[in-house]
C-alpha positions in Angstrom: -6.7 7.7 -111.4 -3.8 10.2 -111.6 -1.3 9.1 -109.0 0.7 5.9 -109.1 1.0 3.1 -106.5 -1.6 4.5 -104.2 -4.1 2.1 -102.7 -7.5 2.1 -104.5 -10.5 0.9 -102.5 -13.9 0.2 -104.2 -16.8 -0.7 -102.0 -20.4 -1.7 -103.0 -23.2 -2.0 -100.5 -27.0 -2.4 -100.6 -29.9 -3.1 -98.3 -31.2 -6.5 -99.1 -34.8 -7.8 -98.7 -35.6 -10.2 -95.9 -34.8 -13.9 -96.6 -37.3 -16.7 -96.1 -36.8 -18.4 -92.7 -34.8 -21.6 -92.9 -33.1 -20.9 -96.3 -29.4 -21.8 -96.5 -28.2 -18.7 -98.4 -29.7 -15.5 -96.9 -29.0 -13.2 -99.8 -32.1 -12.4 -101.8 -31.0 -9.7 -104.3 -27.4 -10.5 -105.4 -25.3 -7.8 -107.0 -21.8 -8.4 -108.3 -18.9 -5.9 -108.2 -15.9 -6.2 -110.6 -13.2 -3.7 -111.7 -11.2 -3.6 -114.9 -7.7 -2.1 -114.4 -5.7 -0.1 -116.9 -3.6 -3.2 -117.6 -6.7 -5.2 -118.6 -7.0 -7.2 -115.4 -10.6 -8.1 -114.2 -10.7 -8.1 -110.4 -13.3 -9.7 -108.1 -14.1 -9.2 -104.4 -13.0 -12.7 -103.3 -9.8 -12.9 -105.2 -9.0 -13.7 -108.8 -12.0 -15.0 -110.7 -14.3 -15.4 -107.7 -17.6 -13.4 -107.5 -19.2 -12.8 -104.1 -22.7 -14.5 -103.9 -23.0 -14.4 -100.1 -22.7 -10.8 -98.9 -24.5 -7.5 -99.5 -21.2 -5.6 -98.9 -18.5 -6.2 -101.4 -15.0 -4.6 -101.7 -12.1 -4.7 -104.0 -8.8 -3.3 -102.7 -5.9 -2.7 -105.1 -2.7 -2.3 -102.9 -0.6 -0.6 -105.7 -2.9 1.0 -108.2 -1.2 2.3 -111.3 -2.4 5.5 -113.0 -5.0 5.2 -115.7 -8.7 4.5 -116.2 -10.5 2.0 -114.0 -13.8 0.6 -115.1 -16.2 -0.3 -112.2 -19.0 -2.7 -113.2 -22.1 -3.4 -111.0 -24.2 -6.2 -112.3 -27.4 -7.8 -111.0 -26.6 -11.4 -110.8 -30.0 -12.3 -109.3 -32.5 -9.6 -108.5 -36.0 -11.2 -107.9 -37.2 -8.1 -105.9 -36.1 -5.1 -108.0 -35.2 -2.4 -108.6 -32.3 -2.7 -106.1 -30.8 0.6 -104.9 -27.1 0.5 -104.0 -24.2 2.7 -102.7 -20.8 2.8 -104.3 -17.7 4.3 -102.5 -14.4 4.8 -104.2 -11.4 6.2 -102.3 -7.7 6.5 -102.6 -5.5 5.6 -99.6 -1.8 5.6 -98.8 0.3 3.1 -100.7 0.6 -0.4 -99.4 3.8 -2.4 -100.1 2.8 -5.2 -102.5 4.2 -6.7 -105.7 2.4 -6.2 -109.1 3.0 -8.6 -112.0 2.9 -7.2 -115.5 3.6 -9.3 -118.6 4.2 -7.2 -121.8 3.6 -10.4 -123.8 2.2 -13.8 -123.2 3.5 -15.3 -126.4 7.2 -15.9 -127.3 8.4 -16.9 -130.8 11.7 -18.5 -131.5 13.0 -18.8 -135.0 15.7 -21.4 -135.5 17.2 -22.9 -138.7 17.3 -26.6 -139.1 19.6 -28.3 -136.6 20.4 -25.0 -134.9 19.5 -23.2 -131.6 18.2 -19.7 -131.2 16.8 -17.6 -128.4 14.0 -15.2 -127.6 13.3 -13.1 -124.5 10.5 -13.2 -122.1 10.1 -10.0 -120.0 8.5 -10.2 -116.5 7.9 -6.8 -114.9 7.1 -5.8 -111.3 5.2 -2.5 -111.3 4.4 -2.8 -107.6 6.1 -1.5 -104.4 7.5 -4.7 -103.0 9.6 -7.6 -104.4 7.9 -10.0 -106.7 8.8 -13.7 -106.5 8.2 -15.9 -109.5 8.8 -19.4 -110.9 8.5 -20.9 -114.4 7.9 -24.5 -115.4 6.9 -26.3 -118.5 3.3 -27.6 -118.2 3.1 -31.4 -117.5 1.8 -34.0 -119.9 2.1 -37.8 -119.5 3.7 -39.4 -116.4 7.1 -40.0 -114.9 9.3 -43.0 -115.8 11.8 -44.9 -113.7 14.9 -46.9 -114.4 17.1 -48.7 -111.8 20.8 -49.2 -111.6 20.2 -52.9 -112.1 18.7 -52.2 -115.6 20.4 -51.5 -118.9 20.7 -47.7 -119.3 20.0 -47.1 -115.6 21.8 -44.8 -113.3 25.1 -45.7 -111.5 24.8 -45.9 -107.7 26.9 -43.0 -106.4 26.1 -42.0 -102.8 25.9 -38.3 -102.0 27.7 -38.1 -98.6 26.2 -35.3 -96.5 26.9 -36.9 -93.1 29.2 -34.0 -92.3 28.1 -31.2 -94.5 24.3 -31.7 -94.1 21.9 -30.0 -91.7 20.4 -32.3 -89.1 16.6 -32.5 -88.9 15.5 -33.5 -85.3 12.6 -35.8 -86.2 10.7 -38.0 -83.7 8.4 -40.9 -84.6 5.9 -39.9 -87.4 7.1 -36.3 -87.3 7.6 -33.9 -90.2 9.9 -30.9 -90.5 9.0 -27.3 -91.1 9.0 -26.1 -94.7 12.6 -25.8 -95.9 13.7 -23.4 -98.8 15.1 -25.2 -101.8 17.1 -22.4 -103.3 15.8 -23.2 -106.8 12.4 -23.9 -108.5 11.8 -27.6 -108.7 9.4 -28.5 -111.5 7.0 -31.4 -110.6 3.8 -32.4 -112.4 3.7 -29.0 -114.2 4.2 -26.8 -111.2 7.2 -25.2 -109.7 8.1 -25.6 -106.0 10.5 -23.6 -103.9 10.2 -25.3 -100.5 9.7 -28.8 -99.1 9.2 -30.8 -95.9 10.9 -33.9 -94.7 8.9 -36.7 -93.1 10.3 -39.2 -90.7 8.5 -42.0 -92.5 10.8 -41.9 -95.6 9.2 -39.2 -97.7 9.5 -35.6 -98.7 6.5 -33.4 -99.7 6.0 -30.0 -101.2 3.2 -28.9 -98.9 2.9 -29.0 -95.1 1.2 -32.0 -93.6 1.8 -35.3 -91.8 2.9 -38.5 -93.4 1.3 -41.4 -91.4 3.1 -44.6 -90.4 0.6 -46.7 -92.3 1.7 -46.7 -96.0 -0.9 -47.1 -98.8 -0.8 -47.5 -102.5 -0.3 -44.5 -104.7 -2.0 -42.1 -105.2 -2.5 -41.8 -101.5 -5.1 -39.7 -99.8 -3.4 -39.5 -96.4 -0.4 -37.4 -97.3 0.4 -33.9 -98.4 0.9 -33.3 -102.1 2.9 -33.6 -104.2 4.8 -36.5 -102.5 8.1 -38.3 -103.1 8.1 -41.6 -101.3 11.5 -43.4 -101.2 10.8 -45.7 -98.3 7.3 -44.9 -96.9 7.1 -47.1 -93.9 6.9 -46.7 -90.1 10.4 -45.4 -89.5 11.5 -43.9 -86.1 14.4 -41.5 -86.2 13.5 -40.6 -82.7 15.0 -43.9 -81.4 18.1 -44.0 -83.6 19.9 -42.7 -86.6 19.8 -39.2 -88.1 18.0 -37.4 -90.9 20.1 -34.7 -92.8 19.6 -32.4 -95.8 21.7 -30.2 -98.0 20.5 -27.8 -100.7 22.6 -26.3 -103.5 21.6 -24.1 -106.5 21.2 -27.2 -108.6 20.0 -30.0 -106.3 18.7 -30.9 -102.8 19.7 -34.1 -100.9 17.8 -35.7 -98.0 19.4 -38.7 -96.3 18.0 -41.0 -93.7 21.1 -42.4 -92.0 20.8 -45.7 -90.0 17.1 -44.9 -89.2 15.4 -48.0 -87.7 11.9 -49.2 -88.3 9.5 -48.6 -85.4 9.9 -51.3 -82.8 12.8 -52.9 -84.6 16.0 -51.2 -83.6 18.2 -53.7 -85.5 16.5 -52.9 -88.9 18.3 -49.7 -89.7 17.9 -48.1 -93.1 20.2 -45.8 -95.0 18.8 -44.2 -98.1 18.4 -40.8 -99.7 16.3 -38.7 -102.1 18.1 -36.3 -104.5 16.1 -33.8 -106.5 17.6 -31.8 -109.4 16.6 -28.4 -110.7 16.0 -29.9 -114.2 13.1 -32.0 -112.7 14.5 -35.5 -112.4 14.9 -37.4 -109.1 17.2 -40.0 -107.7 16.4 -42.5 -104.9 19.5 -44.3 -103.5 19.7 -47.1 -101.0 23.1 -47.7 -99.4 22.1 -50.2 -96.8 18.6 -51.6 -96.2 18.0 -54.6 -93.9 15.2 -56.5 -92.3 11.6 -56.1 -93.4 11.7 -54.5 -96.9 8.4 -55.4 -98.3 6.1 -53.3 -96.2 6.8 -49.9 -97.8 5.6 -47.7 -100.6 8.0 -46.3 -103.3 7.0 -43.8 -105.9 5.9 -40.3 -106.7 2.5 -38.6 -106.9 0.9 -35.3 -107.8 -2.2 -35.6 -105.6 -4.6 -38.0 -104.0 -6.3 -38.3 -107.4 -3.1 -38.7 -109.4 -1.3 -38.9 -111.6 1.2 -41.1 -109.7 4.0 -43.5 -110.5 4.1 -46.4 -108.0 7.2 -48.5 -108.1 6.4 -50.8 -105.2 3.7 -51.3 -102.6 4.3 -54.0 -99.9 6.5 -56.0 -102.2 10.2 -56.9 -102.7 11.9 -54.1 -104.6 14.7 -52.7 -102.4 18.3 -53.9 -102.3 21.7 -52.6 -101.2 23.4 -50.1 -103.6 20.2 -49.7 -105.6 19.7 -46.4 -107.4 16.4 -45.4 -109.0 16.3 -42.5 -111.5 12.9 -41.0 -112.0 12.5 -38.6 -115.0 9.6 -36.5 -116.2 8.1 -36.8 -119.7 9.3 -34.2 -122.0 7.4 -33.9 -125.3 8.9 -30.4 -125.6 12.6 -31.2 -125.2 13.4 -28.6 -127.8 12.6 -25.8 -125.2 14.6 -24.8 -122.1 14.9 -21.5 -120.4 16.9 -19.6 -117.7 16.5 -18.5 -115.0 13.6 -20.7 -113.9 12.8 -18.6 -110.8 13.8 -15.4 -109.1 12.8 -12.2 -107.2 12.2 -9.0 -109.0 12.7 -5.7 -107.1 9.9 -3.2 -107.1 9.8 -1.1 -110.3 12.2 -3.4 -112.2 12.0 -6.3 -114.6 13.5 -9.7 -115.2 14.7 -11.1 -118.5 14.1 -14.8 -119.1 16.0 -16.3 -122.0 14.1 -19.0 -123.9 16.2 -21.4 -125.9 14.7 -23.3 -128.9 16.7 -26.1 -130.6 15.6 -27.4 -134.0 18.1 -30.3 -133.8 16.5 -33.5 -135.0 13.1 -31.9 -135.6 11.2 -32.8 -138.8 8.4 -30.4 -138.6 8.3 -26.6 -139.0 6.2 -25.4 -136.1 6.1 -26.4 -132.4 4.4 -25.0 -129.3 4.8 -25.4 -125.6 3.3 -23.7 -122.5 5.2 -22.3 -119.6 3.3 -22.0 -116.2 4.3 -18.8 -114.4 3.5 -18.8 -110.6 4.0 -15.7 -108.5 3.0 -13.9 -105.3 1.0 -11.0 -106.8 -2.1 -11.1 -104.5 -4.4 -9.8 -107.3 -3.6 -12.3 -110.0 -3.6 -16.0 -110.6 -0.8 -18.0 -112.3 -0.2 -17.2 -115.9 0.3 -19.4 -119.0 2.8 -18.3 -121.6 2.9 -19.8 -125.1 6.3 -20.5 -126.6 6.5 -21.2 -130.3 9.4 -22.6 -132.3 9.4 -21.8 -136.0 11.8 -23.8 -138.2 11.9 -22.2 -141.7 12.2 -24.4 -144.8 15.8 -24.5 -146.0 16.6 -22.2 -148.9 18.1 -23.7 -152.0 21.5 -21.9 -151.7 23.2 -23.4 -154.7 20.5 -22.2 -157.0 20.6 -18.7 -155.5 24.4 -18.6 -155.9 24.1 -19.6 -159.6 21.5 -16.9 -160.2 23.6 -14.3 -158.5 26.6 -15.2 -160.5 24.6 -15.0 -163.8 23.3 -11.6 -162.8 26.8 -10.2 -162.0 28.1 -11.5 -165.4 25.2 -9.7 -167.2 26.0 -6.4 -165.4 29.7 -6.6 -166.3 28.9 -7.4 -169.9 
């Protein structure tokens, strides 16, 4: 293909044999269409990595096709009545606005001397015709841990007051808000999220969906995922109190202010969830009264886990309680910036990866970054980051050898 950023359309069609009456899948002879791009991407008709085993017409559209050689493959997946004739149509259309992710490398190596920090660059390119949005997060291993303000080494209760500065969310009983932009990429269970919803019943979630009044143990199957539950109970902001939120480039705060339990107007609860761009969370309870042992508190990735349940229908809450929830970090030596962004068409972003050898006893460490993006043709990518800590050189011996060599030359 000679031109750049035109739309490339590849269509495969064939006349199939009659199927047996009553069969579930009507396709008899099944052909598969795939296309290799000049960048080495393998494309399928139904999206990344998904062959079409249902239809006898398959198509692959590349909104912004770069110049170069495209390899079209037609394969007989199952052809009991062959040979099977087919028709292939390839055409070039006018360009379509779409982002296009290109990674020059999927492996980053940082070399840092013992007890020192060094950097290496990760380049993310957008070769498409529309802005590319991306987010990076370290892959998740292990589970979250919690510590309260009543425990040694726990957080100090320090209320984030957004009663005036926050945006009011008009929630009725059992309602949820629309998805709200965060303004940063929040890493949670190995994924990065850029928006969230607020539920009347004391939770926030990172996907759209209702949070029912009837709380359950975690992991729960009745809520959207992932879920942060600070006070999952039957709360009713429609009959009193307010729910507010405030987002900044480094954190997001959601406060339930004097919100009563359903049918108990005197049992008003004031608490908040604070999430931070580095991945840790804070639940704070300024004033909780009445029935306090009929709620669920914790965090979950999905209905099948993993999850951290702090309380389910038991005594846990108290006034001026703060709960800090932190992710596991076996790869604390690695951090990077920026964690998310938008790349204009035809440009690139430079992500700086920092590797610290402070306190490390080994010589080689690896971590994986998950890159999510909105390129419609590609799935999320994994990027391997390596930290190499060279063995220290015996400098005194080198200095003595150099001094001896200099004396010999002068002699």
